[in-house]
C-alpha positions in Angstrom: -15.6 -11.8 28.5 -16.3 -13.6 25.4 -15.1 -12.4 21.6 -17.8 -11.2 19.6 -17.3 -13.3 16.6 -19.6 -12.6 14.3 -19.0 -8.0 14.2 -15.4 -8.7 14.0 -16.0 -10.8 10.7 -18.8 -7.9 9.8 -15.9 -5.4 10.0 -13.5 -7.1 8.5 -15.4 -7.3 5.5 -16.5 -3.6 5.4 -13.3 -3.3 4.2 -12.0 -1.7 1.3 -8.0 -1.1 1.6 -8.2 -4.7 3.3 -9.3 -6.4 0.2 -7.0 -4.4 -1.9 -3.9 -5.3 0.3 -4.9 -9.4 0.6 -5.7 -8.9 -3.5 -1.6 -7.9 -3.9 0.0 -10.6 -1.1 -2.1 -12.9 -3.4 -0.6 -11.7 -6.7 3.0 -11.8 -5.3 2.2 -15.5 -4.2 1.7 -16.2 -7.6 4.3 -14.5 -8.9 6.9 -16.3 -7.1 5.6 -19.8 -7.8 5.6 -18.6 -11.7 9.4 -18.0 -10.8 9.3 -21.5 -8.9 10.6 -19.8 -5.4 7.5 -21.6 -3.8 4.9 -24.4 -4.2 1.6 -24.7 -3.3 1.6 -26.4 0.4 5.4 -25.9 1.0 5.3 -24.3 4.4 6.7 -21.3 3.5 5.4 -17.5 3.0 6.5 -14.7 0.8 7.5 -12.4 3.8 7.3 -8.3 2.6 11.3 -6.7 3.8 9.0 -3.5 4.5 6.3 -4.9 5.7 4.0 -3.1 2.7 2.3 -5.1 1.1 1.5 -3.1 -2.0 5.0 -3.3 -2.4 5.8 -5.6 -4.8 9.2 -4.6 -6.0 11.2 -8.0 -6.1 14.1 -6.4 -3.7 11.1 -6.2 -1.2 10.7 -9.7 -1.4 12.1 -13.0 0.0 10.7 -16.1 0.7 11.1 -17.3 4.3 9.7 -19.9 6.7 5.8 -20.0 7.5 6.6 -19.7 11.2 9.5 -17.5 10.2 7.2 -14.8 8.9 4.6 -14.9 11.3 6.5 -14.9 14.7 6.5 -11.1 15.3 3.7 -8.7 16.5 1.7 -6.9 13.6 2.4 -3.6 14.7 3.5 -0.3 12.8 7.6 -0.9 14.3 7.0 -4.7 13.4 9.5 -5.5 11.3 11.4 -3.1 9.8 15.2 -1.7 10.9 
C-alpha cells in the first residue's frame, strides 16, 4: 500500500508538542555549538541519554556520531537502561 505523504505532513504540522520538542532539540544543539562541543556539518548529534528532549541538563547530554544516535528503534523502551 503506498504512503499518503500529504496526510502524514498534515498530521505532523498540527501537533504543538512535536514543535516544542523540536524547538528544544534545536536549542540544545545551539548550546553545544556555543560550548564548542559540536560544529555545523560535523556529522554529530546531541544525544539525550534519557530519551527526553525536554530534559536539557548537561548530565543528560552527550555528543555522538549521527549514525550511532539514529541506529536504534524509536519506541518507549529505546535507549533506556
